[in-house]
N, C-alpha and C positions, 0 to 999 in steps of 0.2 A: 754263065751260072746264075741260077736263082736262087738266091738267099733269102730264107725264111727271118721274118723279123725276131727280133729276142723276147719281145712281150706281146700281147695280142693287144688290139684296137677296138674299143665300144665307140660306134658311132652314133650320135644322138642327134636326130632332125626335131626341133622345139624346145625352146628354153624358159617353158612353164612349168607347170606343176608336175603333169607326168613324167616330160622326158629330164628335167633338173632331180627332181626327186630318186629317179632311176639311175642318173650319174651320180648323183652323192652317195645312194646307197652303194652302189658298186663299187665308189674309191674307198667308203669304210672297210669295206671287207678284202679287195685288194688295193695294193699301195701302186705309185707309180711305175716303180721297175716291175713289175707284174703286167700291169694293165695302162694302156696309153688312151684318155678318152676325150674324143673331139666331138663338141657339140654345135649345131649351128641354128641359129635363130634369127628370123628377117626383120623383126623389130628392133627396137633400141632398148629394151627391157627382157629379165628374167624373174620367174621367181615372183612373181605379183597378184594378187589377189584380184580377179577378173568380177568376182562377186561384188565388190567393193566399188567398182566403178561409178554405179547410180549415185550412191552416197556422198562420192566424191563431186561427181558432178554438180548435186544438190548442195553441197556446202557443207553437208556432214563430218566429212573429213577433208581439212583443210588444205592437206599436203600429200601431194600425190605420191611423194616417196615413202607415207606412212603404208602405203599398201603392197610395197617391195619386201618379202621377207629375207631375199639374200641378192645382194648386189653381182651384177658382173665379177668386179673385182674379187669378191667374196668366194666366189666358185672357182676364179684362175687361181688364188693363192691355197687352194685346196688340191690343186694340180689337174684342173678341167680345162683342156684347151679349148676357151668358150669364144664363138666366133659371132658377133653380132652384124647387123644389116648384111646378113649371107642367107639367101636363098636356094635348098637343094631343088634343082629341075628336073632330074632325073635320078632313076635308081637301076644300076646295071645288077641284077641279080645274079645272073652266071660269073659275071666276073667280081662279085662282092665289093662294089664302089658305088660311090656315089658322087654326081657332079653337082658342083654348086657354083653359084652366081654372086659376085659381091654387086648389093641393090644399089651401091653408089657410081661405081666405077664401069660395071659390066663385066669385068674380068671373070673368067671360069677357070676350074680347076676340077680333078678328079681328085675323090678321098678313098682309099679301101678299107674296109672293115674284116673282122672278124667277127664281131655280133652287130646288129644295127637294132636300133629301138625308132621306133615311128612314134612320133608323139605331137602332130599338126594340129591337134587342137579342131576346132569347127569355126564354121564361117557364117555370119548372118545371113538370112534368106532374104536376097533381093528380086522382088518380084518382076517379071518380066514385062515390062510395060515401058512407055515412053516416059522420059523423065526420070527413071529410077535410078541413075549415076549420074544426076545433076549436083552441082556444087549445093550444098545446104543440105542435103540426102544423108543422115550417117545412120551407119550399123554401130552397135555398141559390144566389142567382144575383147578387144586387148586395149591395154594401156595408151596405145598409139592410136585408136579410135575413139577414148576419151578425151585425148587431149586436143584431136581434130575436131571434136565436138564442142569443146571449149574454146577453140580457137572462134571458131563460127558463132557462137554465142557472143563473144566479147566484140567481134566484128558488126554483128546484125543490130541494125537501129531498131527494127521492129521487134515485137513482143509476142507474136504469134507461132505456137508450137503446134504441129499436127504430131501424134504417135499413131503409127500403123501398126496395129496388134494389139492384145491384152494379155500375153503371156506375162510372166515374168518379169522379164525384161521392160518390156512394154508398161505394164501396169509401175514397175518402179521408177522409169525413166518418167512416166507423167508426174509422179510424186516428185521427182528432183526439179523438174522444169517450174513446175507449181511454186518449188521453194526459190527458185531464181526470178521469181516475179512473172511467170509468164503465163499469159492467157493459153489453157491446152484443151485442146479435144484429142480424144481416143476413138479412131473408127477400126471397128473390128467385126470381123467375119462371122463370128459366133452370136450366139444368143445371148450370153454374158461372159463378163471377163475371166480369164484364169481357167481355160479349158482344162488345166489339170483337175479343176474338180466339177462334180457334177452341176449342172445347171442352178439346182435349187441353193447350191452354196455359192456358186459366183454371183448369186444374185446380192449376196449379204456384201460381196467385193464391191459392186457395181454401188448399193447405196452409200457405201463409203466414199468411194472415189467423186461421188456426185456433192457427197459433204465438204469435201476439200476444195469444191468450185471446179473441178474437171468436168468436162461435157463430154458423157459417153452415147456413142454411135454405135449400135449394135445391127447386128445382120446387114451389113455393109461392106461391099466388095469394092476396094478400091481399083479403078480403073486407070488410070493416068495421073502424073504428076506434071502440071504446067509449070512454065520456067519465065521468067522476066527478061527483059532486054538484056541485062548482064549473063544471063545463062542459067540463075541463080532459081533455087525453088521460088515459087510463088503462090502455089494453091495445090492440094490434094483433091482429086476427082472421084466421087463414086458414080455409080450409076445414074443418079437422080438428084445429087448435088456437088457443092463446090464448097471446097473449107479453105479459106486463104491462110496461108501458112509463111512464116518467114526462116522458119527451119523445120525440118522433118527426120522422125527418127524411125527407125525400123524396130518393132518387136516383134515382127510376127516368129522367132524363133531361130535356129541354128540347123546347119545340117553339118556332117562329120567333112572336116578337109580330107578328103582321099584321092584326089585327083591324082597324085603321083603313084599311088599304092594302084590304084585302078591301072593305070598305065603300064605299071609293071606287071600284071595280071595276078596281084594279090586277091585273097576271098573276102568278099565283100558280102553284107548280111542286106534283108530287106530294105532295111531302114537305109543303106551306103555306109555304114562303119565296117570297119575290119573287123575280121571274125578271129577270136583268138580260143587257145584251150584254158585251162583253169592255171596255167602258170604264166598266163600272159604270152605265149607265144604264139605267134602268128600259126594257124592252122596249116599244117603241110610243109614248114618254115623252119628246119631247126636252129637256124643260126636269126632270126628275126620277131622282133617283139613289138608290141603296141600297147598303147595305153591312153588314157585318158577322154576326151571328149573325139576322138577320132575311129573310137570302136564302139561294137555292140557289146553288152555284157546281158547274161543270163537274169531272168526276172525268176526270183523265187517263187512267186506266188502263182504265176501263169506258165511257168516252164519255158517261155520263149524268150527269143533275144530280143532286146530293146537298146535304142539309143537315148541315153541318160546322161546329158552333159552335165556334170557338178563337180566342184573341185574337190568335195570330199572323196569321192571314187577317183577321181585323177590321180590324186595324192596316195593313195593305196597301191594302184596300179603303179605306180613308179616305184615304190619300196616291193611291191613282189619282185617286180621285173630287175632292179638291180641287184637284190639278193641272190636270185637263179644266174644272172649274170656272173655275179660274185662269187659262186660256187655252193651259194647255199641252197635252201631249198623254201620256197613260199607258194601260197595258191590265193586265188581271188575267185572267192566260192559264186560270188552274183550279189542281187540288190534286192530289196522290196520295194524301192521306187518313194525314199523318203525325202521331203522338200519342205522348206519353211520360208515362209515370206513376210512383208507389212505394207500397209498402205495406211502411212499416219500412225496411228495406235492402235491399227484393227490387224492381229496377226491370223495369218493363214497357213494352215499345213493340212497335209496330205500323205498318205501312206498306203502302201499294195494298190488294188485295183479299184478305179471307178465302175460305175454302173455298167459302163458301154465295154469297157474294158473285160467284164466278166462276160457281159453276153458275146464279145466276140472269140473266147477261147472255150464257148459252151460250158459254161458253168451256171447253174441253177442258183440263186442266193435269194436271202431276206434281207430287207432294209429297214433301219431304223434313224429315225431323230430324237435329238432329247435337247432341251434349254436347261441350262445349270450356269453356276457363276465360278469364278476363279477362286473365291475365298467364302469361307462360312458366310451365310446370307447376313447376318449380324455384325458382322466386322466390317470395320471401316472400308471403303472404296474396293468391295466386290463388284464386280463387272461380269456380265452376261456372257455366256459361250455357249456356241450350238457345236454340237459332234454328232456326225452322222457315221453308222457304221454297218459295213456289208460283212455276212456272214454265210457259208455253203448252207444250202438246203439240205436238212436230214442231217448233216455231218456236224454243224456248227463250227467249221473252220474258219478263223477268222480271214477273210480276204480285203478289206481295207478300210481305213478311217480316215474322214477328213474334218477339221476344226477352223470355227472362225469364231475370233472371240479377240477381248482387251488382254492387258497385262496378265501374263502367266498363262494362255493358251497354247501358242504355237509349240512349244517345247514340251507340250504335253504329249504331241504326238509319238514322241521317243518309246512312251510305253507301248504304243502300238507295234510301234517298229523291232522290237523285242518280241513282242508275242508274234508277229508275224514270221519274222526270222527262225522262230522256237515251234513254228505249226501249231501254234496255240488255239482250241476253241473259246468261242463266246463265254461257254460256261466255266472253261478253267480259268479264263479272265477275270472272271468275278471273285475269285479266292485271293488275286495277288497282294501280298502284303505292301502297299504302297504308304510313303509316308504321309502323315497326317498332323496338322494344327492349324487352327482356326485361320492364321495370316496367309496361309499356302492352299488350302484347300477345304472344301465340304468334307462331312465325314464319309460320305459316298462320293469318292474322286469322280468328275465328269465322265471320264473315259471307261468307267467300272459302271456308272449309270447307264450307260451305252451297252455295253457289255451284257448287265442284266437284262436289259430290255430286248437283246438280240436274241438271248438263251432262251428266254420266256415265248418268245415268237417261232424260233426253232421248234421249243417242245412242243408249243399249239398246233404244227402243221406237220410234226413227224409222224 
C-alpha cells in the first residue's frame, strides 16, 4: 500500500546564496511539521560570500570564516537537513527524486521531493588546452577553490603568477596576488581589461593596474599551459610569447553549472543557464525552481535574457523561491546589470548596456563622456571621476552608465541603476533631487553632469 508522507519535502541542490536563502525563507513560512527541507552541498561550506574570496586571498580579510554568513550548524538548528560533501548526480523528474553521492565514501542514495530547488551556481571557465587542469592552475568560485589556491601559494617557492583573463575575478585576483608579494602578469584576449566596460573606459583600468605594478598583456590568446617535471604549472603560453608561472589563476569568467539540468531535459537559455518565469519556477515545471548563478534573468534594458552571476541576484532569487514554496507570493522582475569593483583605490562601476550591447539589440544611441570630481573642487581630497552615459537616439531613454574614479565614484552608479529601472530619460535625470554638500559632491553631481550633456546631445540630433 502506497502511503503518502504527512508533510511535504523540499529538496535543495546547492548550499550557497540562492539555495540556502530559499531554504531559510521557506522554513520561516512553514514549520518542520509542515515542510521537511533537505539540502545537498558538495563542498565544505554554506552561505558564504564568494565575492569576498579575492579579498581573503589578498589578506584584506584575514579569517576565512568572516566570509560565512551562516554555518551548517546554524542551518541545521533551524530544522534544515543539510548534507555537506554530498553531490547530486542525477535528476529523475518523472519519479520526483534525486540521486546523491557522498563525495568522501562514494555511497549513493535517492531522495524524493515535492518541490525541488536547483541552485548549482556557476563554474570557472577552463580553456580547452593542454595543461589547463595541471596542479597550480586555479579557478576561484567557491571557498574550497579559495582554500586550494591559498594552499598552493603556501607551498610554492616561486613568486611569479599569471592571471588568465581580465574580467572582475581576473582583475581582483591580480590585485590580491600583488598584495601577497607576487610578480603578476595578466594575459587578456580583449583590447582592454574589464570587458564589462567599453574599451575607452577599460583603458583607465589598464593604467591603474600598471600603476600597481601589474604587467598587462592585451590582445593575447593563451594557447597552452606548460608543466614542469612534477606536473605543476611552469609557464603560460600565447601564440608568440611564454610567461613563466609558479601559479596560474583563471579569470576568464564563469558558466552556469547546469549539466544536471541539461541531462534531465530542463530548458536552458542561449548562455546555458536555466530559464524560469518571474516566480523563479523553471519554465514548464510546476514544482521545480531555480535561482542564482545557474539561471538566466531578464535584462530590463535590452528585453533579452542574460547570465549575470552576482550574489545580490542570488539572494533575491532565493527569497522569491522560498516565499513561493512556503505558500506566499513573490516575483523577480529582472535586472539592469549593475556591478561595481575596484583596483587598489580605483573604483569601477557599470549598469545597463555597453555600446556593443546596444548595437547587438538594434538600438540607436548617443554616447557622452564627462570628467568631474568626487567632491566640490575646492574641498580637500577631491578626486577625478570619469562618467560615460548612453541614451537612446531621439527618445533620450537612459541605456547605460559607466563610472571610473577614486573614492566616492563606484556607488554613484546606483543613481543610474534606479533611473534605468524606472525607465527614465536623460532629460528627466537632470531634475533628480540628489543630496549635495561640498564634502560629498560638486553642486552638479557627476552623473547629472553626464545626463545634462546627453540630454543636450539628444536634443541636438532629434
